[in-house]
Structure formats: C-alpha cells, structure tokens
C-alpha positions in Angstrom: 23.8 -7.0 18.8 22.1 -10.1 20.2 18.7 -11.1 18.7 16.4 -9.8 21.4 18.2 -6.5 21.5 18.1 -6.2 17.7 14.4 -7.0 17.6 13.6 -4.5 20.3 15.5 -1.8 18.5 13.2 -2.1 15.5 10.1 -2.5 17.7 10.9 0.8 19.5 11.5 2.5 16.1 8.0 1.5 14.8 6.3 2.0 18.2 7.1 5.7 18.4 6.3 6.4 14.7 3.2 4.3 14.3 1.6 5.7 17.5 1.7 9.2 16.0 0.7 8.1 12.5 -2.3 6.2 13.8 -3.3 9.1 16.0 -3.4 11.4 13.0 -5.5 9.2 10.8 -9.3 9.4 10.5 -10.8 6.3 12.2 -14.2 6.0 10.5 -16.0 2.6 10.1 -17.6 2.1 6.7 -21.3 1.6 6.7 -20.8 -0.9 4.0 -17.7 -2.8 5.0 -16.6 -4.0 8.5 -13.1 -2.6 8.2 -12.0 -3.0 11.8 -13.0 -6.7 11.8 -11.0 -7.5 8.7 -7.9 -5.6 9.8 -7.7 -7.6 13.0 -8.2 -10.9 11.1 -5.5 -9.9 8.6 -3.0 -8.8 11.3 -3.5 -12.1 13.2 -3.0 -14.1 10.1 0.1 -12.0 9.4 1.6 -12.7 12.8 1.0 -16.4 12.6 1.9 -17.0 8.9 4.2 -14.3 7.5 7.4 -15.5 9.2 7.4 -18.8 7.3 6.2 -17.2 4.1 9.0 -14.6 4.3 11.5 -17.4 4.8 10.3 -18.9 1.6 10.4 -15.6 -0.2 13.9 -14.8 0.8 15.1 -18.3 -0.1 14.3 -17.3 -3.6 15.5 -13.6 -3.6 17.2 -11.5 -0.9 15.2 -8.7 0.7 17.6 -6.1 -0.7 17.0 -7.2 -4.3 13.2 -7.2 -3.8 13.4 -3.7 -2.3 15.4 -2.3 -5.3 13.0 -3.9 -7.7 10.2 -1.7 -6.3 11.8 1.4 -7.8 9.7 0.9 -10.9 6.0 1.6 -11.6 3.5 -1.2 -11.6 5.2 -3.1 -8.7 3.6 -2.8 -5.4 6.8 -3.1 -3.4 6.1 0.5 -2.3 6.1 2.6 0.9 2.7 1.6 2.2 3.3 -2.1 1.5 6.7 -1.9 3.2 5.3 0.0 6.2 2.6 -2.7 6.5 5.2 -5.6 6.5 6.4 -4.6 9.9 3.3 -3.0 11.3 0.7 -5.6 10.4 2.8 -8.2 12.1 3.3 -6.0 15.2 -0.3 -5.1 15.3 -1.2 -8.9 15.2 1.3 -9.4 18.1 -0.3 -6.5 20.0 -3.8 -7.9 19.5 -2.8 -11.4 20.6 -1.1 -10.0 23.7 -4.3 -8.1 24.5 -6.2 -11.4 24.4 -3.8 -12.8 27.0 -1.9 -15.1 24.5 1.8 -15.7 24.9 3.7 -14.2 21.9 7.3 -14.0 22.9 8.8 -17.4 23.6 12.2 -18.3 22.1 10.5 -19.2 18.8 8.5 -16.0 18.8 11.7 -13.9 19.1 13.1 -15.6 16.1 9.9 -15.2 14.1 9.7 -11.6 14.9 13.4 -11.1 14.1 12.8 -12.7 10.7 10.0 -10.3 9.7 11.5 -7.1 11.0 15.0 -7.8 9.6 13.4 -8.6 6.2 11.4 -5.3 6.4 14.5 -3.2 7.3 16.7 -4.5 4.6 14.0 -4.3 1.9 13.0 -0.7 3.1 16.6 0.5 3.0 17.2 -0.9 -0.4 13.9 0.4 -1.8 14.8 4.0 -0.8 18.5 3.8 -1.4 19.2 7.0 0.5 20.0 5.6 4.0 16.5 6.2 5.3 14.0 3.5 6.2 10.8 5.5 5.7 9.5 8.9 4.6 9.2 9.7 8.3 13.0 9.8 8.6 13.4 11.9 5.5 11.2 14.9 6.1 8.2 13.2 4.4 9.8 12.5 1.1 9.7 9.4 -1.0 11.7 9.5 -4.2 12.5 6.0 -5.4 12.3 6.6 -9.1 15.5 7.4 -10.9 16.2 8.9 -14.4 15.3 5.5 -16.0 11.7 6.1 -14.9 11.4 9.9 -14.7 12.8 10.5 -18.2 10.2 8.5 -20.1 7.5 9.8 -17.7 8.4 13.4 -18.1 8.5 12.9 -21.9 4.7 12.5 -21.8 4.1 15.7 -19.8 2.3 18.5 -21.6 0.8 21.8 -20.4 -2.2 20.9 -18.3 -4.5 22.6 -20.8 -3.8 19.9 -23.3 -5.2 17.3 -20.8 -8.4 19.3 -20.6 -7.3 21.6 -17.8 -7.0 21.2 -14.0 -10.7 20.2 -13.6 -10.3 17.3 -16.1 -7.2 16.0 -14.3 -8.9 16.4 -10.9 -11.9 14.4 -12.2 -9.7 11.7 -13.7 -7.6 11.3 -10.5 -10.6 11.4 -8.2 -12.5 8.9 -10.2 -9.7 6.4 -10.2 -9.0 6.9 -6.5 -12.6 6.5 -5.5 -12.9 3.3 -7.6 -9.7 1.8 -6.2 -10.8 2.7 -2.6 -13.8 0.4 -2.9 -12.1 -2.2 -5.0 -9.5 -2.6 -2.2 -12.4 -2.8 0.3 -12.2 0.7 1.8 -8.5 1.2 1.9 -6.4 3.6 -0.1 -3.5 1.4 -1.1 -4.6 1.0 -4.7 -3.1 4.5 -5.2 0.4 5.5 -4.2 2.2 8.9 -4.5 5.9 9.4 -4.5 7.8 12.7 -4.4 8.5 15.5 -4.3 10.9 15.3 -7.2 12.5 18.8 -7.8 12.9 19.5 -11.5 15.9 21.4 -12.9 13.7 24.4 -13.7 12.4 24.7 -10.1 9.1 23.1 -10.7 7.9 20.1 -8.6 7.0 16.6 -9.8 4.6 14.3 -8.0 4.2 10.8 -9.3 0.9 9.0 -8.7 0.6 5.2 -9.4 -2.7 3.5 -9.8 -2.4 -0.3 -9.2 -4.5 -3.3 -10.3 -7.3 -1.3 -11.9 -8.5 -4.3 -13.9 -8.8 -8.0 -13.2 -6.3 -9.4 -10.7 -5.9 -11.9 -7.9 -8.8 -10.2 -6.2 -11.5 -12.7 -7.1 -14.2 -10.0 -7.1 -12.3 -8.0 -9.7 -14.1 -9.8 -12.5 -16.4 -6.7 -12.5 -13.4 -4.8 -13.9 -12.9 -6.8 -17.0 -13.8 -3.8 -19.1 -11.1 -1.5 -17.6 -8.5 -1.1 -20.3 -5.4 -0.8 -18.1 -4.1 -2.8 -15.1 -1.6 -0.1 -13.9 -1.4 3.6 -14.7 1.3 6.2 -13.7 0.5 9.9 -13.7 3.1 12.7 -13.7 1.8 15.9 -12.0 4.0 18.9 -12.4 3.5 22.0 -10.2 4.8 25.5 -10.2 7.3 26.6 -7.6 4.8 28.1 -5.2 3.9 24.9 -3.5 5.4 22.6 -0.8 4.7 18.9 -1.1 5.3 16.1 1.3 4.5 12.4 0.9 4.0 10.1 3.9 4.6 6.4 4.3 1.0 5.6 3.3 1.6 7.1 -0.1 -0.5 10.1 0.7 0.3 13.7 -0.4 0.2 16.6 2.0 0.7 20.0 0.5 0.7 23.7 1.3 -1.6 25.1 0.0 -3.9 22.2 0.6 -5.6 22.4 -2.8 -2.4 21.6 -4.6 -4.0 20.9 -7.9 -4.7 24.6 -8.3 -0.9 24.9 -8.9 -0.8 22.1 -11.5 0.9 23.3 -14.7 1.8 20.0 -16.4 0.4 16.5 -16.7 1.5 13.2 -18.2 0.1 9.7 -18.2 1.7 6.3 -18.8 1.1 2.6 -18.3 3.6 -0.1 -17.3 1.4 -2.9 -18.5 3.1 -5.6 -20.6 1.9 -8.4 -22.7 3.0 -10.9 -20.1 0.9 -9.2 -17.5 3.7 -7.9 -15.4 5.3 -4.5 -15.1 7.2 -3.5 -18.2 8.6 -0.3 -19.8 6.5 2.8 -19.5 4.6 3.8 -22.5 2.4 6.9 -23.0 -1.4 6.8 -22.6 -3.1 9.5 -24.8 -5.1 12.1 -23.0 -8.0 11.3 -25.4 -8.4 8.0 -23.5 -9.0 9.6 -20.1 -12.7 9.9 -20.5 -13.0 6.3 -21.6 -11.0 5.1 -18.6 -13.3 7.1 -16.3 -16.3 5.6 -17.9 -14.9 2.1 -17.5 -13.9 2.4 -13.8 -17.3 4.0 -13.0 -19.1 1.0 -14.6 -16.8 -1.4 -12.7 -17.3 0.6 -9.4 -21.1 0.4 -9.8 -21.0 -3.4 -10.4 -18.6 -3.8 -7.4 -20.8 -1.8 -5.1 -23.8 -4.0 -5.9 -21.6 -7.0 -5.5 -20.4 -5.9 -2.0 -23.8 -4.9 -0.9 -25.1 -8.4 -1.6 -22.3 -10.1 0.5 -22.9 -11.2 4.0 -20.6 -9.9 6.8 -18.4 -13.0 6.8 -17.7 -12.6 3.1 -16.9 -8.9 3.4 -14.4 -9.6 6.2 -12.8 -12.4 4.2 -12.3 -10.2 1.2 -11.0 -7.3 3.2 -8.7 -9.5 5.2 -7.4 -11.0 1.9 -6.5 -7.5 0.7 -4.5 -6.7 3.9 -2.9 -10.2 4.3 -1.7 -10.1 0.7 0.3 -7.0 1.2 3.1 -9.5 1.3 2.2 -10.8 -2.1 4.1 -8.3 -4.3 7.3 -9.3 -2.5 6.5 -13.0 -3.3 5.7 -12.1 -6.9 8.9 -10.3 -7.3 10.8 -13.3 -5.9 8.8 -15.6 -8.3 7.3 -17.7 -5.5 3.8 -16.3 -5.1 2.0 -19.3 -6.7 3.9 -21.6 -4.3 2.4 -19.9 -1.2 -1.0 -20.3 0.3 -2.9 -16.9 0.4 -6.1 -18.4 1.8 -7.9 -16.2 4.4 -9.0 -17.2 7.0 -6.7 -20.0 7.6 -5.1 -19.5 11.0 -8.0 -17.5 12.4 -10.7 -20.2 12.1 -13.1 -21.3 14.8 -13.6 -19.2 18.0 -10.9 -16.7 16.9 -12.8 -16.0 13.6 -16.1 -15.7 15.5 -14.5 -13.2 17.9 -13.0 -11.1 15.1 -16.2 -11.2 13.1 -18.0 -9.4 15.9 -15.6 -6.5 16.1 -17.2 -3.1 15.4 -15.7 0.3 14.6 -13.0 2.3 16.3 -9.3 1.6 16.5 -8.1 -1.9 15.7 -5.7 -2.1 18.6 -6.2 -1.9 22.3 -5.1 1.4 24.0 -2.1 1.2 26.3 -0.3 3.5 28.8 3.0 2.1 27.7 4.7 1.8 24.3 2.5 1.4 21.3 4.3 -1.9 20.6 5.7 -3.6 23.7 9.3 -4.7 23.6 10.2 -8.4 23.9 11.3 -9.6 27.3 
C-alpha cells in the first residue's frame, strides 16, 4: 500500500470512531480553567512537533516494544494516551486546515504517516489481542497479564475489611477529583482497565491513579505531602454486573452504580526507590484515610494556585498536560530528557494570541464531511 493510501486508511479509521466518541462526551467549559483554548494550543503543538519527537523516540526503542511495556501499572502508555497520540495530531491538522493553512504537502504526508504508523504499531502491541482500541473489542481493555493480576489479586479482601463500599467510594472519588484538577480539568490521571473475568465468575476492574505526588508538572510541588506517586486498585464485583471500559479509560456499567456490587477490594503501589514503575507491593487499608487527607490538602493548595494564575499561565499549564501525552513513550524509550517539552514553542506570536481568546464549546470546527479529512 503506497504512503498516501496507508495514511488515509488510518485517518478514515479514526474519523468514524472519534466523531462518535466526541459527540457522546460532555462539552463543558470550566469556570476556572480555559480548557478549549489549551486543547487547541496542545493539538497545534502536537501537529508541528510530534513527528520529529516520535522519530527520536523510535530511534531509541521501537513502537512495538514501547506498547508492550505499557502492560504494567505505573506507566502511562495506556489507552487514553495511545488514543491521544493519533487524535491530538489529527485535531491539530483539522484546526490548521480550518484556519486555511496548507497541511498536506509531500512533507506533510510523511509526517502524518510517521505519527499514525507509530500509533498503530504501539496500540496493537499494547493490547496484544489483534485489536487497536477498546472500540474494536466491544469496549474491553485487558492489557494486564498474570504477572500483574496475581500480585494485585493477592491484596484483595472482602470489601468490609476496607471499611465497606462507602469507604472505597470515598477513597476513589477523592483521588479522582484531586487528579482531575491536578491535570487541569482532564480525567487522564485515572485510568480503568477491564473487565477481567475471574475463574469464579466475578468481575475485576483495575483502576490506576497516576502521578499523585510531585512530577514533571511544575505546579505539583503542592503535592509533596502525598505519600504515593502511583496507586493501583483492584475492584472485584459479583456476577450481576456488566462492565465496559472505553478508550478514555472510563468505565461504563449496567447497573450504573456499579460500586453497589463491589464485593472485594485491593490496593497496591508500583512506586520504586528509583522513582519509576517497579513491582507491585500492597498498600494497607489503614493508610487510605491518610492518603485522602494528603490529596485533599494538595487539592486545596492547587486550587488556590490555579485561581491566582492569569489566563495565559492556565493555558500554558493545560497545554503542557496535553502536549506531554507523548512523554511516557519518550520516558519508556529513555529519551525524555533529550527532548524539548516547552509549551508554547510552535504556537507563539499571533497564533498564541488567537488560541488564547478561544472560549468554550467544541475544540474543532464542525464539518459536513468526514470528521478528519483524508489527504489528497
């Protein structure tokens, strides 16, 4: 298949799926954070800069190996970051085209091919089941094998030992709310995988909480008191529930209040002394309240920090979160420190001023044609 045809095959694949996914999401602009503005900045930066960065990443490690590495907790080579690899680039291309800018000269075809080919090979290797995304597999994401599930399940106890369903609900909701703000009003600090069907008929959902403490987010100094960088929870349900997980790491269940069917709970961390992702080790349930207290303190500090920022700084922080969705791939390949993650860099001057003024709504222009236009 020649390059343009190959690129258009992947563009058509994402176009049909992303149009439906974006139509189903809730498009609410935060009163605190200009989300739409920073998404456009990040996607434009991704379009202009990711192809060269991906070339440097793959020179150090093949996409397939990076994808397989993501099958362990504590590594954000996960479904939503994989989805974003292709889609942020294509949204940036879509935005530029709406501005009347040429995007598909001969060099543009090669740049697009590089990004989408890297995405496809990494995504296939991450899943290892012949599917690219949860969308293709009936909304299932099950990357973790026995090497992960066995030590995780070894920590599972009856939910009553964790304080009951309400205690687990409070713990999960507290961490998710905290990470939502820490990641500048985006849900990617939490990622679900599953459903994993257990031998006794029960259903396992795995919930990862990423970068809870200090990290490359320069504003995360407010989280110095949070005792764990990454946590992984095992939620075991009875047989009377249907669980699906989408490509944004979000659980959809029938019945909707799936925690009412929770029968077992376990908690681990993948934190290692070197700061990377290591072997899973159990976290005692007795520490759950201390973790909640620590993240609530950090969340309060971060809220005050964000409220004191001007609009440009908020957009810069949010754009950094989105633009660095590529960073876990670079970290896995060992080249993250050799790449420039500065934002804004390509979107300076009039482009920055234009993006800074964007308010609310969808981040991409409506069209009567395909969501992502083919090349040529």
